N, C-alpha and C positions, 0 to 999 in steps of 0.2 A: 561603779558600773550602774547604768540606768535600768529601768524596769521595762524596757521595750522588748519586742519580740526579736530584735537584732541580737539580744544576749540570752535568749531563752535556753540555749544549749548549756548554759552555765547553771541552770536550775536543777534541782533534784528530779523534777518532772517538768518537761517542757510544755508550753502551751499547746504545741502541735500534738504531743502525746496525750494530753488531757482531752483535747477535742476528738482524737481518735478513739479514746475510751468511751466518751459520751456516744459517739457513733456506734461503737460495738455494743453498747448497752441499750441501744435503741432509744436514746434520750435526745429528742430533737431540740434544735436551737437555731437562731438566726445569728450569723457572725458579721460583725462590722469591723472594718479596719480604718484607723484614723490616726491623727497626730497623737502623741502621748498625752494622756489626761492625768495630771498629778494631783488635782484638788477637786473639791465639789464645784468650785467656780468654773474650772476648766470643763467639767462634765456638763454643767448647766449650759455653757456656751456652745457645746457640741450636740446637745440633745436633738436638735432639729435634723441632724444627719441620720438618726435611726429610730426615734420614737414614732410609732404609727398613730395617726389620728384616731381618736375614739377608743383606743385600748386602755384598759385600766392597768396602768403600769406602775411599778414601784421602782423608783430610782433611789439608789442607796449610797450611804457612806459607811465606811467600815473602820472600826477602831481596834487596833491590836494593843491590849492592855495587860498589865501585870499587877498582881496584888502583893501585899506585904509578906504573904506566905510563899511568894515566888511562883504562884499558879498563873498560868497564861489564859487569856480570854480573847475571843474574837467577838466583837459586838457589831451587829449589822442593824442600821437604823435607816428610816426614811431620810433622804439627804438633807432636808431642811430642819430636822430636829436640832434644837439647842442641846448642848451637852453640859451637864454639871457632874464632873467626875466624882465628887463627894457623894451626891445623891445616887449616882449610878452604882458606886461601890456599896452603898447601903442596900440598894435594891438587889444586888447580886449576892449580898451577904459576904462580900469580899473585903470589906474595910477600905482602906486607902488604895486607890488605883493610880497607876502612872503609865505613861506610854512605854511600850516595850522598845528596846533599842533596835537599831537596824540589824545588828548581829543576831539578836534573839529572834527577830522577825524571820530572818533567813533560816536560822536553825530550826525553828518550830513550825513555820508555815511554808518554808521553801520558796519565798518570794522576796521581792525588794519593795521599798517604800514607793507608794503610788499604784501598786498592783493588788492591794489587799481586797479580798472578796470571799464570799462564802465558798467558792470553788477551791480556795486554798485549804479548806478543811480536808481535802484529799491527803494532804501532808499532815495537817494539824491533829487528826485523830490518832496518828502514830506517836505523837509526842504529848498527848494528854491535854491539848488545848480545849477549853470549854467554849461552846458556840451558843451565842445569845442572839435572838432574833426579835425584831420589832413586830408586834401583832398586826401591823398594817400589811404584812406579807400574806396573812390569811385572806385578805380582801383583794389582793392583786391578781390579775390574770397573767401578767408577764413581769418578770424581774430582770433588770438589766445589771450586768456585772462584768468585771474583767476576768478573762480566763488565764490567770497567773501572770499576765503582762498588761501594761497600761496603754498599749496602742491598738488594742482589740477590745471589743465589747460583745458579749453574747446576750441575746434576749432569750430567756427560757420561760416556758409556762411554769407557773407556781408548782403545779403537781409534779412536773418533771424535775424541778430543783429538789423537791422533797424526796422524790424517788432516788435521786443522786445521793442525797445525804443519808438516806436509809441504806443504800447500796454500799457506801463506804463505812457504815457503822457510826455515823455522827448523830448524837442526840441533839435535839433542838430544845434549848431552854428559852421559853417565851418571856419576854420582858413585860413588866406590869404597865 
């Protein structure tokens, strides 16, 4: 099954339900609908559809990782950062890291490959996933991310994303 909104009713929390929660909590966002974006390259090719000129935006990539102690991590980085899993594992104090399987991704974050985003921590906090964020987020005005599906993108003000994370009880671990 793909990660588009056509299949959102098979998720533990649908994209529509997440957006309704954001609305109920008074957390504003801009919503964009587009063809499914599966990779950073796909996202870069579609940026012109939603990035506003002049805004200090953070466009991200997200890694769902597992360490040798079977602890799960969601790492959110600026999309052009190069990744060295060995160095990242050392920085997290997690040792060797590997990508989590599609099954574990669904079990722990309630999403499918291609839809990974900080908003999936709404499910991740319930299963003990650690959230790690690029310090570039502190400087951004707006952060672009998928709302649990990969054919939608939301633009949220940084402070509204942080309010969301606080609301769901998600601690932010800042990367060095």
